[in-house]
LOVEX-651128 format. One record per residue: residue number from 1; residue in one letter; chain; x, y, z of N, C-alpha, C, O in turn. Coordinates in steps of 0.001 Angstrom, whole numbers, padded with zeros to 6 digits, m for minus. Each point is the difference from the previous one (the first is absolute). Example, Ala and Ser with C-alpha at 12.3 -4.5 7.8 and 13.67 -1.06 7.14 Angstrom:
  pos  code  unit      nxx      nyy      nzz     caxx     cayy     cazz      cxx      cyy      czz      oxx      oyy      ozz
    1     A     A   013190  m005690   007800  m000890   001190   000000   000900   001200   000000   001036  m000019   000665
    2     S     A  m001386   001069  m001385   000820   001190   000060  m000770   001090   000730   000509   001108   000169
***
This chain:
  pos  code  unit      nxx      nyy      nzz     caxx     cayy     cazz      cxx      cyy      czz      oxx      oyy      ozz
    1     X     A   011999   016990   011851  m000314   000391  m001360  m000893  m001040  m000687  m000925   000365  m000725
    2     X     A   001193  m001641   000945  m000800  m001058  m000620  m001449   000072   000486  m000934  m000143  m000789
    3     X     A   000757   000364   002075  m001334   000112   000588  m000787   001130  m000660  m001172  m000169  m000336
    4     X     A   001812   001313   000151  m000643   001151  m000627  m000340  m000298  m001457  m001050   000410  m000495
    5     X     A   001940  m001125  m000188  m000223  m000351  m001404  m001232  m000905  m000127  m000852   000227  m000859
    6     X     A   000761  m001234   001702  m001141  m000918  m000036  m001295   000762   000257  m000980  m000193  m000719
    7     X     A   000960   001043   001719  m001211   000761   000311  m000360   000975  m001113  m001180   000178  m000301
    8     X     A   002158   000445  m000305  m000264   000902  m001120  m000591  m000774  m001172  m000936   000468  m000647
    9     X     A   001475  m001640   000374  m000515  m000820  m001100  m001434  m000440   000289  m000846   000023  m000894
   10     X     A   000568  m000420   002125  m001353  m000438   000352  m001010   001141  m000093  m001178  m000236  m000265
   11     X     A   001626   001458   000480  m000899   001152  m000168  m000379   000192  m001465  m001018   000629  m000291
   12     X     A   001816  m001157  m000636  m000281   000100  m001430  m000925  m001117  m000493  m000408   000002  m001162
   13     X     A   000079  m000946   002031  m000791  m001167  m000392  m001390   000414  m000475  m000602   000951   000498
   14     X     A   000124  m001703  m001479  m001351   000170  m000538  m000760  m001293   000263   000519  m001093  m000222
   15     X     A  m001752   001229   000696  m000817  m001157   000336  m001318   000061  m000762  m000516   001075  m000305
   16     X     A  m000012  m002264   000008  m001315  m000067  m000611  m000666  m001318   000393   000666  m000975   000349
   17     X     A  m001986   000974  m000415  m000761  m001223   000223  m000290  m000593  m001370  m000567   000669  m000864
   18     X     A   000952  m001915   000667  m000207  m000643  m001289  m001461  m000421  m000142  m000558  m000638   000893
   19     X     A  m000056   000998  m002017  m001436  m000257  m000162  m000367  m001482  m000134  m001115  m000390   000348
   20     X     A   002025  m000426  m000841  m000350  m001399  m000238  m000162  m000814   001287  m000871  m000867   000074
   21     X     A   001703   001137   000942  m000106  m000788   001232  m000033   000842   001276  m000093  m000553   001096
   22     X     A   000166   001872  m001217  m000068   000875   001167   001259   000046   000828   000003   000576   001088
   23     X     A   001086  m001180  m001584   001266   000038   000737   000674   001352  m000207  m000368   000773  m000885
   24     X     A   001357  m000515   001717   000743   001256  m000063   001311  m000202  m000745   000723  m000971   000226
   25     X     A  m000440   001900  m001110   001247  m000009  m000772   000742   001281   000334  m000584   001084  m000019
   26     X     A   001865  m001205   000324   000822   001175   000279   001306  m000091  m000753   000543  m001088  m000190
   27     X     A  m000039   002228  m000236   001287   000041  m000689   000703   001310   000299  m000623   000985   000397
   28     X     A   001938  m000992  m000598   000798   001212   000122   000554   000254  m001398   000964  m000651  m000405
   29     X     A  m001558   001589  m000341   000369   000201  m001398   001485   000282  m000226   000552  m000409  m001022
   30     X     A   000097   001095   001948   001413   000337  m000158   000908  m001230   000124   001148   000025  m000444
   31     X     A  m001657  m001082   001039   000776  m001220   000242  m000595  m001119  m000847  m000888  m000727   000446
   32     X     A   001378   000600  m001645  m000550  m000964  m000959   000001  m001417   000573   001025  m000500   000464
   33     X     A  m002195  m000132  m000507  m000136  m001363   000486  m000393  m000117   001452  m000155  m001112   000503
   34     X     A  m000012   002233   000191  m000394  m000046   001410  m001523   000160   000071  m000545   001089  m000180
   35     X     A  m000120  m002223   000450  m001457   000015   000104  m000465  m001091   000950   000748  m000922   000327
   36     X     A  m001997   001043   000111  m000597  m000992   000900  m001477  m000106  m000328  m000602   000945  m000511
   37     X     A   000021  m002098   000805  m001417  m000238  m000225  m000494  m000919   001111   000384  m001168   000060
   38     X     A  m001239   001696   000822  m000519  m000790   001116  m001467   000349   000240  m000582   000813  m000718
   39     X     A  m000005  m001439   001735  m001431   000159   000238  m000388   001240   000792  m001146   000441  m000081
   40     X     A   002082   000139   000854  m000330   001200   000764   001034   001095  m000300   001126  m000280  m000411
   41     X     A  m001540   001519   000625   000906   001111  m000236   001204  m000060   000940   001132   000250  m000415
   42     X     A  m001380  m000581   001676   001091  m000079   000975   001027  m001058  m000389   001203   000254   000059
   43     X     A  m001666  m001434  m000455   000939  m001053  m000400   000697   000356  m001311   001145  m000397  m000215
   44     X     A  m001812   001129  m000653   000627   000444  m001242   001145   000968   000303   001074  m000097  m000594
   45     X     A  m001304   001012   001504   001061   000941   000391   001198  m000727   000599   001148   000316  m000313
   46     X     A  m001423  m001297   001179   001081  m000756   000642   000781  m000815  m001034   001231  m000008   000013
   47     X     A  m001944  m000668  m000898   000681  m000792  m001025   000806   000898  m000947   001097  m000364  m000422
   48     X     A  m001642   001523   000097   000712   000936  m000864   001301   000457   000657   001023   000125  m000674
   49     X     A  m001055   000123   001976   001218   000387   000719   001035  m001124  m000059   001180   000254  m000241
   50     X     A  m001619  m001487   000458   000918  m001140  m000054   000606  m000171  m001397   001201  m000235  m000138
   51     X     A  m002031   000353  m000881   000490  m000113  m001382   001005   001112  m000286   001032  m000243  m000625
   52     X     A  m001327   001456   001077   000911   001124  m000201   001351  m000267   000661   001043   000216  m000617
   53     X     A  m001053  m000681   001860   001258  m000275   000699   000820  m001058  m000736   001212   000152  m000155
   54     X     A  m001866  m001221  m000297   000712  m001035  m000752   000536   000531  m001323   001107  m000348  m000410
   55     X     A  m001889   001187  m000253   000401   000616  m001271   001248   000866   000203   000927  m000049  m000809
   56     X     A  m000903   000839   001881   001160   000844   000301   001234  m000867   000244   001066   000262  m000557
   57     X     A  m001211  m001293   001389   001141  m000879   000301   000506  m000714  m001253   001209  m000145  m000183
   58     X     A  m002114  m000297  m000670   000395  m000655  m001248   000796   000960  m000877   001045  m000368  m000537
   59     X     A  m001533   001588   000393   000683   000980  m000857   001365   000361   000569   000951   000207  m000753
   60     X     A  m000848  m000129   002065   001300   000267   000616   000936  m001172  m000249   001162   000192  m000360
   61     X     A  m001669  m001411   000551   000810  m001203  m000207   000520  m000081  m001440   001140  m000405  m000229
   62     X     A  m001967   000786  m000726   000378  m000066  m001416   000669   001294  m000494   000301   000144  m001184
   63     X     A  m000080   000777   002105   000641   001282  m000328  m000790   000768  m001069   000582   000581  m000916
   64     X     A  m001900  m000588   001048  m000883   000705  m000920  m000420   001323   000628  m000120   000094   001221
   65     X     A  m000102   000916  m002033  m000393   001302   000557  m001400  m000044   000603  m000851  m000794  m000402
   66     X     A   000646   001657   001362  m001308   000188   000628  m000513   001380  m000386   000783   000947  m000078
   67     X     A  m002084  m000817  m000164  m000531   001311  m000370   000071   000985   001168  m000099  m000390   001163
   68     X     A   000268   001644  m001484  m000068   001060   001008  m001475   000200   000329  m000823   000174  m000899
   69     X     A   000495  m000200   002171  m001383   000172   000440  m000041   001104   001034   000705  m000050   001008
   70     X     A  m001542   001054  m001264  m000116   001159   000899   001376   000578   000338   000273   000343   001150
   71     X     A   000568  m000242  m002141   001353   000547   000114   000913  m000845   000881   001038   000477   000457
   72     X     A  m001422  m001733  m000217   000855  m000920   000753   000664  m000919  m001001  m000668  m000691  m000770
   73     X     A   001975   000688   000786   000764  m000812  m000934   000838  m001009   000782   000853   000372   000807
   74     X     A  m001111  m001656  m001063   000829  m001044   000586   001008  m000410  m001052  m000367  m000429  m001093
   75     X     A   001634   000562   001425   001038  m000364  m000948   000879  m001070   000615   000305   000022   001192
   76     X     A   000093  m000962  m002039   000856  m001096   000437   001443   000456  m000104   000456   000414  m001066
   77     X     A   000248  m000493   002160   001411   000396   000015   000844  m001230   000235  m000306  m000827   000859
   78     X     A   001356   000714  m001618   000904  m001122   000176   000871   000233   001224   000482   001105   000250
   79     X     A  m000298  m002173   000496   000863   000049   001188   001382  m000464  m000411   000162  m001061  m000604
   80     X     A   000828   001866   000936   001376  m000339  m000384   000613  m000981   000961   001154  m000393  m000173
***
């Protein structure tokens, strides 16, 4: 389920070339604070994936909700 969630989120990513330095900027609008800025599109995609994974783990660690993406809902369940 986590793998599918990450891939669904990455499909929502928006990329642009910044006019001031020609670097690539990518973000996932549904995941506030998940963005990357690098010199190539490929490295931007890779960095964005890494940032997303860390963002998910942080939110799970802090017991914060995750947005539903493409009808995929990750919910934190307490273990008894």
